[in-house]
C-alpha positions in Angstrom: -149.5 -32.2 154.4 -146.9 -30.9 157.1 -147.6 -27.7 158.7 -145.6 -25.5 160.9 -148.1 -22.7 161.6 -150.3 -24.2 164.2 -153.6 -23.5 162.5 -156.3 -26.1 162.4 -157.2 -25.4 159.0 -155.3 -27.0 156.2 -153.9 -24.1 155.0 -150.2 -23.2 154.8 -148.3 -20.0 155.3 -145.6 -18.4 153.1 -143.9 -15.2 152.8 -142.1 -13.4 149.9 -138.4 -13.4 149.2 -136.2 -11.6 146.7 -132.4 -10.9 146.3 -133.2 -7.1 147.2 -135.8 -5.0 148.9 -137.7 -1.8 147.9 -139.8 0.4 150.0 -142.5 0.4 147.1 -142.2 -3.2 146.3 -144.5 -5.9 148.2 -141.5 -8.2 149.1 -141.2 -8.8 152.6 -137.8 -10.1 152.9 -134.4 -9.6 150.9 -130.9 -10.5 151.3 -129.3 -13.9 152.6 -131.9 -16.4 151.8 -130.5 -18.8 154.4 -131.0 -16.4 157.1 -134.3 -15.2 156.0 -135.7 -19.0 155.8 -134.3 -19.7 159.3 -136.3 -16.5 160.5 -139.4 -17.8 158.7 -139.1 -21.1 160.2 -138.7 -19.8 163.7 -142.0 -17.8 163.3 -143.8 -20.9 162.1 -143.9 -20.3 158.5 -144.5 -23.1 156.1 -143.0 -21.9 152.9 -141.3 -19.2 150.9 -142.6 -17.5 147.6 -139.5 -16.5 145.3 -139.7 -13.4 143.4 -136.9 -13.3 140.5 -137.5 -12.1 137.1 -135.2 -15.0 135.8 -135.1 -18.4 137.4 -131.6 -18.8 136.4 -130.8 -16.1 138.6 -131.9 -17.7 141.8 -129.4 -19.3 144.3 -131.6 -22.1 144.3 -129.1 -24.7 145.8 -128.6 -22.5 149.0 -132.3 -22.0 149.2 -133.0 -25.8 148.8 -130.5 -26.6 151.2 -131.8 -24.2 154.0 -135.7 -25.1 153.2 -134.6 -28.7 153.8 -132.8 -28.1 157.1 -135.6 -26.1 158.6 -138.6 -28.1 156.9 -139.8 -25.0 154.6 -141.1 -25.5 151.1 -141.1 -23.4 148.0 -144.8 -22.5 147.8 -144.7 -20.5 144.4 -142.4 -18.8 141.8 -143.6 -15.2 141.1 -142.8 -14.0 137.6 -143.7 -10.4 137.7 -140.2 -9.0 137.6 -139.6 -10.3 134.1 -142.2 -7.6 133.2 -141.1 -4.9 135.6 -137.2 -5.2 134.9 -137.2 -6.5 131.4 -140.6 -5.5 129.8 -141.5 -9.1 129.0 -145.2 -9.2 128.3 -147.6 -12.3 126.9 -149.7 -9.7 124.8 -146.6 -7.9 123.2 -147.2 -6.8 119.8 -143.9 -7.9 118.7 -144.0 -11.9 118.3 -140.2 -12.4 119.4 -140.7 -10.4 122.6 -144.1 -12.1 123.3 -142.5 -15.5 122.6 -139.8 -14.5 125.0 -142.1 -14.0 127.8 -143.8 -17.3 127.1 -140.2 -19.0 127.0 -139.6 -17.3 130.4 -142.5 -18.9 132.0 -141.8 -22.3 130.8 -138.3 -21.8 132.4 -140.1 -21.0 135.6 -142.3 -24.2 135.2 -139.2 -26.3 134.6 -137.8 -25.0 137.9 -141.0 -25.3 139.8 -141.6 -28.8 138.7 -138.6 -30.2 140.8 -140.4 -28.6 144.0 -144.2 -29.2 143.2 -144.4 -25.5 143.6 -146.9 -23.2 141.8 -146.1 -20.6 139.0 -147.9 -17.2 139.2 -148.9 -15.2 136.2 -149.2 -11.6 137.2 -148.3 -8.5 135.8 -146.3 -10.4 133.1 -149.4 -10.4 131.2 -148.7 -6.8 130.3 -150.9 -3.9 129.8 -153.2 -2.8 127.0 -152.2 0.1 124.8 -155.9 0.8 124.5 -159.0 -0.5 125.5 -160.5 -0.6 121.8 -158.8 -3.9 121.1 -159.6 -5.5 124.3 -161.0 -8.8 123.0 -158.1 -9.0 120.6 -155.5 -8.9 123.1 -157.4 -11.0 125.6 -157.4 -13.5 123.0 -153.8 -13.2 122.7 -153.2 -13.5 126.5 -155.4 -16.8 126.3 -153.3 -18.2 123.5 -149.9 -17.3 125.4 -151.3 -18.5 128.9 -152.6 -21.9 127.2 -149.0 -22.7 126.0 -147.8 -22.2 129.4 -150.7 -24.1 131.1 -150.6 -27.2 129.2 -146.6 -27.4 129.5 -147.2 -27.1 133.2 -149.8 -29.6 133.5 -147.5 -32.2 131.9 -145.0 -31.2 134.6 -147.6 -31.4 137.4 -147.1 -27.6 138.0 -150.2 -25.4 138.9 -150.6 -22.3 137.2 -152.5 -19.3 139.0 -153.6 -16.3 137.2 -153.7 -13.0 139.7 -156.3 -10.3 139.5 -154.6 -7.2 139.9 -155.9 -3.8 140.7 -156.3 -1.0 137.7 -153.3 1.0 138.8 -150.9 -1.7 138.1 -152.5 -3.7 135.2 -155.2 -2.1 133.2 -157.4 -5.2 132.6 -158.5 -8.4 134.4 -158.7 -6.4 137.5 -161.6 -8.3 139.8 -161.9 -11.8 140.7 -165.0 -12.3 138.4 -163.1 -11.0 135.5 -160.1 -13.1 136.0 -162.4 -16.1 136.7 -164.4 -15.5 133.4 -161.3 -15.2 131.4 -159.9 -18.5 132.6 -163.4 -20.2 131.9 -163.8 -18.2 128.6 -160.8 -19.7 127.0 -161.0 -23.1 128.7 -157.6 -22.7 130.2 -156.6 -26.0 131.7 -154.6 -26.2 134.9 -155.2 -22.6 135.7 -156.7 -21.4 138.7 -157.1 -17.7 140.5 -154.8 -15.9 142.8 -156.7 -13.4 144.9 -154.7 -10.7 146.8 -156.5 -8.9 149.4 -154.7 -5.7 148.5 -155.8 -5.7 145.0 -159.5 -7.0 146.1 -159.9 -4.0 148.5 -159.4 -1.8 145.4 -161.5 -3.6 143.0 -164.0 -6.0 144.5 -167.2 -4.5 145.9 -167.6 -7.7 148.2 -164.4 -9.7 149.0 -166.1 -12.5 150.7 -168.3 -13.0 147.7 -165.3 -13.0 145.3 -163.8 -15.7 147.6 -167.2 -17.8 147.2 -167.5 -17.1 143.6 -163.9 -18.5 142.9 -164.7 -21.4 145.1 -162.7 -24.6 144.0 -161.0 -22.4 141.4 -159.0 -20.4 143.9 -155.4 -21.7 143.8 -153.4 -19.3 145.8 -153.8 -16.3 148.0 -152.0 -13.1 149.0 -152.6 -11.3 152.1 -151.6 -7.7 152.5 -153.6 -5.0 154.2 -155.6 -2.0 152.6 -152.2 0.0 153.0 -150.0 -2.8 151.5 -148.6 -3.4 155.1 -148.8 -6.7 157.2 -152.2 -7.9 158.1 -153.9 -5.8 160.7 -152.0 -2.7 159.8 -155.1 -1.4 157.7 -158.8 -1.7 157.5 -159.4 -5.1 155.8 -161.9 -7.3 157.5 -159.8 -10.5 157.5 -162.2 -12.3 159.7 -164.8 -12.2 156.9 -162.3 -13.4 154.4 -161.0 -16.3 156.8 -164.6 -17.3 157.0 -165.2 -17.3 153.3 -162.0 -19.3 152.8 -163.0 -22.0 155.3 -166.3 -22.2 153.8 -165.2 -23.1 150.3 -162.9 -25.6 151.9 -159.7 -23.7 150.8 -156.4 -25.7 151.6 -153.6 -24.1 149.5 -151.1 -21.3 150.6 -151.6 -17.9 152.0 -148.5 -15.7 151.2 -147.3 -12.5 152.9 -147.0 -10.4 149.6 -146.8 -6.9 151.7 -144.4 -4.2 152.0 -141.3 -4.6 154.5 -142.4 -2.1 156.7 -141.6 -0.7 159.1 -139.0 -3.3 158.7 -138.7 -7.0 157.4 -138.4 -8.7 160.7 -141.5 -6.8 162.2 -143.5 -7.4 159.0 -143.0 -11.1 158.8 -143.6 -11.3 162.7 -146.8 -9.2 162.7 -148.1 -10.6 159.3 -148.2 -14.2 161.0 -149.6 -13.1 164.2 -152.3 -11.2 162.5 -153.2 -14.2 160.3 -153.4 -16.5 163.4 -155.6 -14.1 165.2 -157.8 -14.1 162.1 -158.3 -17.9 161.9 
């Protein structure tokens, strides 16, 4: 495994990239992908996590050429903007809309398969209209996820399911709930994505959450308690780093944080904070 970041651990570092930025969306880089990838390479990042709602809208050729030039890989394709921008949900009551969400994820898998990248299922799971039919919708979510996970397995693409805080998604908020969902429905080729910003809200013991996931932990997002870069809030990253090392985690840690005070400062401070932590 080629690494640029200089860490002793077999952990690679990535940063989030989209076509445009928002001060309220945890994407750290936007705009010209070639320039952003150069910046990440100079700082010692190993990968870039792409945030687009539709893979057909990604300027992949330019991204690929620049990644190859600077020794950067595409760590993952995030899919949440398909829900935020288009309302695509894996539990939608309208079957055609639900199938559109599944189809979109399959399209992401097809693209990811070319780069051995991970596909993230986060807020595209949708929100519950009511907690009364929780089990009904959880089963529906499992059916949708199973279709994607089995297809991805054939394509050798890892699926990770993100635990997201209650203010953004109203179910599967904790590491334990997300892990239980994957195990209860025997979802193949599916692991957990833990995000420290969400964990700080939902998980009583963040280190224990990491330990409980163990080998089922497939991807990690680092953003501090205020969703800024590592070190800008109050999360104890030393404890989380110790937990990650103790379970032998060897995947990506990605900077899914706000581009504040500005993108260049955020990506520089983030990687400095992570290196100081490990």
